[in-house]
C-alpha positions as CSV (number, residue, x, y, z in Angstrom):
1,M,19.7,15.1,64.7
2,S,18.7,15.1,60.8
3,I,19.5,17.2,57.7
4,G,17.6,19.2,56.0
5,V,17.6,20.5,52.4
6,D,15.8,23.5,50.7
7,V,15.7,23.6,47.0
8,G,14.7,26.7,45.4
9,G,15.0,28.2,41.8
10,T,18.3,30.5,42.7
11,K,19.9,28.4,45.7
12,I,20.1,24.8,47.7
13,A,20.0,25.5,51.5
14,V,21.3,22.7,53.8
15,G,21.5,22.4,57.5
16,V,21.8,20.2,60.7
17,L,18.7,19.9,63.1
18,V,20.3,19.4,66.7
19,G,17.3,19.7,68.9
20,D,15.4,22.7,68.3
21,E,18.8,24.4,66.6
22,L,20.2,24.6,63.5
23,Q,23.7,24.1,62.9
24,E,26.0,24.1,59.6
25,F,23.7,26.4,57.0
26,H,25.0,26.6,54.1
27,T,24.0,27.8,50.6
28,Q,25.0,27.3,46.8
29,P,23.4,28.0,43.6
30,T,20.7,26.0,41.9
31,P,22.1,24.3,38.9
32,E,20.4,25.3,35.8
33,S,21.7,22.3,33.5
34,G,18.5,19.9,34.4
35,W,17.2,17.8,37.3
36,A,20.2,15.5,37.3
37,A,22.6,18.1,38.3
38,V,20.4,19.3,41.2
39,L,20.2,15.8,42.6
40,D,24.2,15.5,42.1
41,A,24.4,18.7,44.1
42,I,21.9,18.0,46.7
43,A,23.8,14.2,47.1
44,G,27.1,16.6,47.2
45,Q,25.9,18.7,50.3
46,V,24.3,15.9,52.0
47,R,27.7,13.6,52.0
48,Q,29.7,16.7,53.2
49,L,27.5,17.1,56.4
50,Q,27.3,13.5,57.0
51,A,31.2,13.3,57.0
52,K,30.8,16.0,60.1
53,Y,27.9,14.8,61.5
54,P,28.2,11.0,61.0
55,Q,25.0,10.5,63.4
56,A,22.6,12.6,60.7
57,R,21.4,9.8,59.0
58,T,17.8,11.1,58.7
59,V,17.4,13.3,55.5
60,G,14.6,15.6,54.5
61,L,14.3,17.6,51.3
62,G,11.8,20.3,50.7
63,I,11.2,21.4,47.0
64,P,8.7,23.7,45.3
65,G,5.9,22.0,43.5
66,P,3.3,19.5,43.9
67,I,4.9,16.0,44.6
68,T,3.0,12.6,44.0
69,P,0.7,11.3,46.7
70,D,3.4,8.6,47.9
71,R,5.9,11.4,48.3
72,K,8.5,10.3,45.9
73,R,8.6,11.9,42.8
74,V,8.1,15.8,41.9
75,K,5.4,16.4,39.5
76,F,7.0,20.0,38.5
77,A,8.7,22.5,40.0
78,P,7.8,25.6,37.7
79,N,10.8,27.7,39.0
80,I,13.5,25.0,38.6
81,Y,15.0,24.5,35.4
82,G,13.8,20.8,33.6
83,F,12.2,19.9,37.0
84,T,9.2,18.0,35.7
85,D,8.1,14.3,36.7
86,V,11.5,13.8,38.5
87,P,12.3,10.7,40.9
88,V,13.9,12.4,43.3
89,V,13.8,9.7,46.2
90,E,14.9,7.0,43.6
91,G,17.9,9.2,41.9
92,L,19.0,10.0,45.6
93,Y,19.2,6.7,46.7
94,E,21.1,5.6,44.0
95,R,23.4,8.9,45.0
96,L,23.5,8.4,48.4
97,G,22.6,4.8,49.2
98,Q,19.9,6.2,51.8
99,H,16.2,7.0,51.9
100,V,15.4,10.7,51.5
101,S,12.2,11.9,52.8
102,L,10.7,14.1,50.1
103,E,8.1,17.3,51.0
104,N,6.8,20.4,49.2
105,D,9.0,23.3,50.3
106,A,5.8,25.2,52.0
107,K,4.8,22.5,53.5
108,A,8.2,21.8,55.1
109,A,8.2,25.5,56.3
110,A,4.7,25.1,57.4
111,L,5.6,22.4,59.9
112,A,8.6,24.2,60.9
113,E,7.0,27.4,62.0
114,A,4.1,25.5,63.8
115,E,6.8,23.5,65.4
116,L,9.7,25.8,66.3
117,G,8.2,29.5,65.0
118,A,5.2,32.0,64.6
119,A,2.7,29.4,65.1
120,R,4.3,27.4,68.1
121,A,1.6,27.8,70.4
122,S,-1.4,27.4,67.9
123,S,-3.4,24.0,67.3
124,S,-4.2,24.9,63.6
125,S,-2.0,27.5,61.2
126,V,-1.7,28.2,57.2
127,Y,2.1,29.1,56.2
128,I,2.3,31.3,53.4
129,T,5.3,32.3,51.5
130,V,5.5,35.2,49.2
131,S,8.8,35.0,46.9
132,T,9.6,34.1,43.6
133,G,6.4,32.2,43.7
134,I,3.7,31.6,46.0
135,G,3.5,28.5,48.3
136,S,1.6,27.4,51.4
137,G,1.5,24.8,54.0
138,I,-1.4,23.7,56.4
139,V,-1.2,22.5,59.8
140,L,-4.2,21.0,61.7
141,N,-4.1,19.5,64.9
142,G,-0.3,19.6,64.9
143,R,0.1,17.7,61.7
144,L,0.6,18.7,57.8
145,W,-2.7,18.3,55.7
146,R,-1.8,17.1,52.5
147,G,-4.9,16.4,51.0
148,Q,-6.1,12.9,49.2
149,H,-3.5,13.7,46.3
150,G,-0.7,15.4,48.3
151,I,-1.7,19.1,46.8
152,A,-3.2,20.8,49.7
153,G,-2.0,23.9,50.1
154,E,-1.1,24.9,46.7
155,L,-2.4,28.5,47.4
156,G,-0.3,30.1,44.5
157,H,-1.8,28.1,41.8
158,V,-5.4,28.9,42.7
159,V,-7.0,31.4,39.7
160,S,-6.9,34.6,41.3
161,V,-8.0,36.6,38.6
162,P,-9.4,34.3,35.4
163,G,-7.9,34.9,32.0
164,G,-5.0,36.8,33.7
165,P,-1.5,36.1,33.2
166,I,0.2,33.0,32.7
167,S,1.9,31.3,35.5
168,G,5.0,28.9,35.4
169,A,2.9,26.2,35.8
170,G,1.1,27.2,32.5
171,Q,-2.2,28.1,34.5
172,A,-4.1,32.0,33.6
173,G,-4.5,34.2,36.4
174,T,-3.4,32.3,39.5
175,L,-2.3,33.9,42.7
176,E,1.4,33.2,41.9
177,A,1.0,35.3,38.4
178,V,-0.6,38.3,40.0
179,A,0.7,38.6,43.4
180,S,4.2,37.1,43.3
181,G,7.4,38.9,43.8
182,T,7.8,37.8,40.0
183,A,4.5,39.3,39.0
184,I,5.1,42.5,41.3
185,A,8.3,43.1,39.3
186,R,7.0,42.4,35.7
187,D,4.0,44.5,36.5
188,A,5.7,47.7,37.9
189,S,8.5,47.4,35.1
190,Y,6.0,47.6,32.8
191,A,3.8,50.3,34.1
192,L,7.1,52.5,34.8
193,N,8.6,51.3,31.3
194,R,11.9,50.5,32.5
195,E,13.2,47.7,34.7
196,V,12.0,47.7,38.3
197,S,12.8,45.0,41.1
198,T,10.2,43.9,43.6
199,A,12.2,45.7,46.2
200,E,12.1,48.9,44.4
201,A,8.8,48.6,43.7
202,F,7.8,48.6,47.0
203,A,10.3,51.7,47.7
204,L,8.7,53.5,45.3
205,A,5.5,52.9,46.4
206,Q,6.1,53.6,50.1
207,S,8.0,56.9,48.7
208,G,4.2,57.9,47.1
209,D,4.9,56.6,43.7
210,R,1.0,56.4,42.5
211,I,1.9,53.9,39.8
212,A,4.3,51.7,42.0
213,G,1.8,51.9,44.6
214,R,-1.2,50.7,42.3
215,V,1.2,47.7,41.6
216,V,1.8,46.5,45.0
217,R,-1.5,47.4,46.6
218,G,-3.0,45.3,43.8
219,A,-0.9,42.5,44.8
220,M,-1.2,42.9,48.8
221,Q,-4.8,43.3,48.1
222,R,-5.0,39.9,46.1
223,I,-3.1,37.9,49.2
224,G,-5.2,39.5,51.7
225,L,-8.5,38.0,49.4
226,A,-7.0,34.5,49.5
227,I,-6.4,34.6,53.5
228,A,-9.9,36.0,53.8
229,D,-11.2,33.0,51.4
230,L,-8.7,30.4,53.5
231,Q,-10.6,31.8,56.9
232,K,-13.9,31.0,56.1
233,M,-12.9,27.6,54.8
234,L,-10.4,26.4,57.0
235,D,-11.2,28.8,60.0
236,P,-7.2,28.1,61.4
237,E,-6.1,30.0,64.3
238,V,-3.4,32.1,62.6
239,F,-1.7,32.6,59.5
240,V,2.0,33.2,59.3
241,L,3.4,35.0,56.1
242,G,6.9,34.4,55.1
243,G,9.5,35.0,52.1
244,G,11.1,38.0,50.4
245,V,7.8,39.7,49.5
246,A,6.9,39.7,53.1
247,S,10.3,40.8,54.4
248,V,9.2,44.2,53.2
249,G,7.6,44.5,57.0
250,A,5.1,46.6,58.3
251,Y,3.9,48.2,55.1
252,F,3.0,45.1,53.7
253,F,1.3,43.3,56.6
254,E,-0.9,46.4,56.9
255,H,-2.0,46.1,53.5
256,V,-2.7,42.4,53.7
257,Q,-4.3,42.5,57.2
258,A,-6.6,45.4,55.7
259,A,-7.7,43.6,52.6
260,A,-8.0,40.4,54.9
261,D,-10.4,41.9,57.4
262,E,-12.5,43.7,54.8
263,A,-12.8,40.5,52.9
264,A,-14.0,38.5,55.9
265,E,-16.0,40.9,57.9
266,G,-19.0,39.4,59.3
267,F,-16.8,35.7,59.5
268,A,-14.0,35.9,61.9
269,V,-10.7,38.4,61.8
270,P,-7.9,36.8,60.7
271,V,-4.7,36.4,62.8
272,I,-1.8,37.1,60.7
273,R,1.9,37.2,62.1
274,P,5.2,37.3,60.4
275,A,7.4,34.2,60.0
276,Q,10.0,33.7,63.0
277,L,12.5,31.6,61.3
278,G,13.3,33.4,57.7
279,S,15.3,31.6,55.2
280,H,16.2,28.7,57.8
281,A,12.3,27.9,57.8
282,G,12.3,25.6,54.5
283,V,15.8,23.6,56.0
284,I,14.3,23.2,59.5
285,G,10.9,22.0,58.2
286,A,12.4,19.6,55.7
287,A,14.5,17.9,58.7
288,L,12.0,18.2,61.0
289,S,9.5,16.2,58.4
290,A,11.6,13.6,57.8
291,V,11.8,13.0,61.5
292,L,8.0,13.9,62.6
293,E,6.1,12.6,59.4
294,P,8.8,10.5,57.2
295,A,7.3,9.2,53.8
């Protein structure tokens, strides 16, 4: 039994993993007044769950952004206000009096999908979340691959269009800056000369709007190209795609698969599956990480 916490740019989600089942899934808005307030909110949620589940003494936390190799600090979380060089583990120990296992949120979700979701029977997998930003996690031989500096899997920060739009991390033309939900909404709004959400951009594209179609197809093609590159570099058994943008469904997966197939032709056909755990993946993965791969 362990508690998982998934911190995002807009909400903090928590739950208790009992065996293979997630219990007590709750969310609250992410504070926008700085990292101390975010840690206060996390600690409050954990205390509430431990009051109801006193045996849940193991706590795992997933946060978007690179973390230090010792998994004690977050280097930066571009989609959370004021979250730069934050001593997360120390800060939560001061608030809770116990150690909390820290993990990148996409890596946590990758572990969840590998253990209990779409990649459950696979020995190697890459999970990619396409939402406000783009993150990914790599599981090789049943273990998360973090790399020498703990940054393995930062697919969203790989340059896709040199000299392109600036990302939240301050880099030009990264995959996140040109193919995330945020990027799609930005480009569709500019192209259509009015405020357009990501969901509306996809709806317009599927109804035949030529301009919206160009925007979303461009994003899907870049995601497919990134998958093809990873297939050539890592040759995983399966790719799992999740996040709000992937929830568009068949239209999204068909275009991403076609782009990946074309770019990987002659090497191997990438196997791409929809994520199964949905919005629970981050919480489940954080809870699993604390048990299977504690820092």
